[in-house]
C-alpha positions in Angstrom: -8.3 49.3 28.9 -9.4 45.6 28.6 -6.7 43.2 29.7 -6.4 39.8 27.8 -6.1 36.8 30.1 -3.0 34.8 29.1 -3.4 31.1 29.3 0.0 29.3 29.8 1.0 26.8 27.1 1.4 24.2 29.9 -2.4 24.0 30.1 -2.5 23.1 26.5 0.2 20.5 26.9 -1.6 18.9 29.8 -4.7 18.7 27.7 -2.9 16.9 24.9 -1.2 14.5 27.3 -4.6 13.5 28.5 -6.6 13.5 25.3 -3.8 12.7 22.8 -5.5 14.6 20.0 -7.8 17.6 19.6 -9.7 19.7 17.1 -9.4 23.5 16.7 -12.8 23.8 18.4 -11.6 21.9 21.5 -8.4 23.9 21.7 -10.3 27.2 21.6 -12.3 26.0 24.5 -9.2 25.1 26.5 -7.5 28.4 25.7 -10.8 30.4 26.2 -10.5 32.2 22.8 -12.4 32.5 19.6 -9.3 33.4 17.6 -7.6 30.6 15.6 -4.3 32.5 15.4 -4.1 32.5 19.2 -4.3 28.7 19.2 -1.7 28.4 16.4 0.7 30.6 18.4 0.4 28.3 21.4 0.7 25.2 19.3 3.9 26.5 17.6 5.6 26.8 20.9 4.8 23.2 21.7 5.9 21.6 18.3 2.6 20.3 17.1 1.5 18.0 14.3 -1.6 18.1 12.1 -3.4 14.9 11.0 -3.0 13.4 7.6 -6.6 12.3 7.5 -9.8 14.1 8.3 -8.7 17.1 6.3 -6.0 17.9 8.8 -8.4 19.1 11.4 -6.9 17.1 14.3 -3.8 18.1 16.2 -1.3 16.4 18.5 2.1 17.1 19.9 5.2 15.5 18.3 6.2 13.9 21.6 2.9 12.0 21.9 2.7 9.6 18.9 4.4 6.2 18.9 5.1 5.9 15.2 5.4 2.5 13.6 8.2 1.5 11.2 6.6 3.4 8.4 6.4 6.6 10.5 2.7 6.3 11.0 0.5 6.6 14.1 -3.2 6.0 14.3 -5.3 7.4 17.2 -8.6 5.7 16.7 -9.4 6.5 13.0 -7.1 9.6 12.8 -3.8 9.3 11.0 -0.7 11.2 11.9 2.7 10.9 10.2 6.3 11.6 11.2 6.8 12.8 7.7 4.2 15.6 7.9 1.4 16.1 5.4 -0.3 13.3 3.4 1.5 14.5 0.3 4.9 14.3 2.1 4.1 11.0 3.6 3.1 9.2 0.4 6.1 10.6 -1.4 8.4 9.4 1.4 6.8 5.9 1.5 7.0 5.5 -2.3 10.6 6.9 -2.6 11.8 4.5 0.0 9.8 1.4 -1.0 11.3 -1.7 -2.4 8.6 -2.5 -4.9 6.8 0.8 -5.4 3.1 1.0 -4.3 -0.3 0.6 -5.9 -3.1 2.9 -4.8 -4.8 -0.2 -3.2 -1.6 -1.0 -1.2 -1.3 2.6 0.1 -5.0 2.6 1.1 -4.3 -0.6 3.1 -1.4 1.0 4.8 -2.9 4.5 5.4 -6.5 3.5 5.9 -7.6 6.3 3.7 -8.0 6.7 -0.1 -4.8 8.2 -1.6 -6.0 8.7 -5.1 -6.3 12.5 -5.1 -2.9 12.9 -3.5 -1.3 10.5 -6.0 -2.7 12.5 -8.9 -1.3 15.7 -7.4 2.2 14.0 -7.0 2.1 12.8 -10.5 1.0 16.1 -11.9 3.8 17.9 -10.1 6.3 15.2 -11.2 7.2 14.2 -7.7 6.3 10.5 -8.4 6.3 8.4 -11.5 3.8 5.6 -12.4 3.7 2.6 -14.7 0.9 0.2 -15.5 1.8 -3.4 -14.6 -0.7 -6.3 -14.7 -3.5 -3.9 -15.3 -2.8 -1.7 -12.3 -0.9 1.6 -11.9 2.1 1.2 -9.7 3.8 4.4 -8.3 7.5 4.7 -8.2 10.2 7.2 -7.2 11.3 9.7 -9.9 15.0 9.0 -9.2 15.9 7.1 -12.3 18.2 4.4 -11.0 16.1 3.7 -8.0 12.9 3.6 -10.1 14.5 0.9 -12.4 15.3 -1.2 -9.3 11.8 -0.8 -7.9 10.2 -1.7 -11.3 12.4 -4.8 -11.6 11.5 -5.9 -8.0 7.8 -5.4 -8.8 7.9 -7.4 -12.0 9.7 -10.2 -10.1 6.7 -10.3 -7.6 4.3 -10.9 -10.5 6.5 -13.6 -12.1 7.5 -15.7 -9.1 4.8 -17.9 -7.5 6.2 -18.0 -4.0 6.6 -15.8 -1.0 8.4 -13.2 -3.1 4.8 -12.4 -4.1 4.5 -10.7 -0.8 3.9 -7.0 -1.7 4.9 -4.2 0.7 1.8 -4.6 2.9 -0.5 -7.2 1.3 0.3 -10.9 1.6 -1.7 -12.6 -1.2 -4.5 -14.7 0.3 -4.0 -17.6 -2.1 -0.3 -17.8 -1.2 -1.0 -17.5 2.5 -3.6 -20.2 2.5 -1.3 -22.6 0.5 1.7 -22.0 2.8 -0.4 -22.7 6.0 -2.0 -25.8 4.5 1.4 -27.3 3.5 3.0 -26.3 6.8 0.3 -28.3 8.7 1.3 -31.5 6.9 4.9 -31.4 8.3 6.4 -32.7 11.5 8.0 -30.4 14.0 11.5 -30.4 12.5 10.2 -30.1 9.0 8.1 -27.1 10.0 11.1 -25.3 11.5 13.2 -25.9 8.4 10.3 -24.9 6.1 9.8 -21.7 8.0 13.5 -21.0 7.8 13.4 -21.5 4.0 10.5 -19.2 3.5 12.2 -16.6 5.6 15.3 -16.8 3.4 13.0 -16.2 0.4 11.5 -13.1 1.9 14.8 -11.6 2.9 14.9 -8.7 5.3 12.1 -8.9 7.9 11.4 -12.5 6.8 11.7 -14.0 10.3 9.0 -11.7 11.7 6.7 -12.1 8.7 6.8 -15.9 8.7 6.5 -16.2 12.4 3.3 -14.1 12.3 2.0 -16.0 9.3 2.5 -19.5 10.7 1.9 -18.4 14.4 5.4 -19.7 15.2 8.0 -18.3 17.6 10.3 -16.0 15.8 13.3 -17.8 17.4 12.1 -21.0 15.9 12.1 -19.5 12.4 15.6 -18.0 13.0 16.8 -21.5 14.2 15.5 -23.2 11.1 17.2 -20.6 8.9 20.4 -20.9 10.8 20.4 -24.7 10.3 19.8 -24.4 6.6 22.6 -21.8 6.2 25.0 -23.8 8.3 24.1 -27.0 6.5 23.5 -28.5 9.9 20.4 -30.4 8.9 20.3 -34.1 9.9 18.5 -36.1 7.1 16.1 -38.7 8.5 16.9 -42.1 7.1 14.4 -44.2 9.0 12.6 -46.5 6.6 9.1 -47.9 7.0 8.8 -51.4 8.4 9.7 -53.9 5.7 11.6 -51.4 3.7 15.2 -51.6 2.5 17.3 -54.4 1.0 16.1 -57.8 1.7 18.3 -60.0 3.9 20.1 -62.9 2.2 18.9 -66.3 3.1 21.8 -68.7 3.8 21.0 -72.4 3.5 
């Protein structure tokens, strides 16, 4: 009777902790097996995650990724998501978005083309879409939330200021104009202007503006606080020779 050598799952875990990700081929080598099901049995015991990109051929352990605010983690060019598959990830991102997403914006975020997945989600009625400004925008199917998303998106297209910041793409024209104007201001004016633009953006505004203007986030917050508290001292210094002329007494 031939005995099968049992490789402890700890060996697999150690391999992941060192390499972060692995393909099925690599895992078979580690476990000394040619059987994919054997690998899957070991992975299941370790709570594994398949990649959203590269046709799902990369694996990692749930304890390894350091997900960003969108629940995404990139290891080199490989994408993993806290939400699971690419279908589940895109649906989650769109459902919870403020403005909905275009395919281009999702590609910028995910670093992969989402078109086929979006078509699948539309065909299965898991997402809705509307053509705005010549581009399809994808929204949640929840009616009230979809209305709110569409109104927010239309406001982006109609307002020529920082509210034109889409979920992940700051329009280059707006960015360049803001930076150019910012450079013409003195130190106090810069702080107040940064605070004003942060107020326009709303949630996350301090961070976005501090990164855009290469300014300390505390400075942005201070400018905003001064504006909200009406604690702004107006400069009244006139240029030399300005103001009311002195009366001449003879």
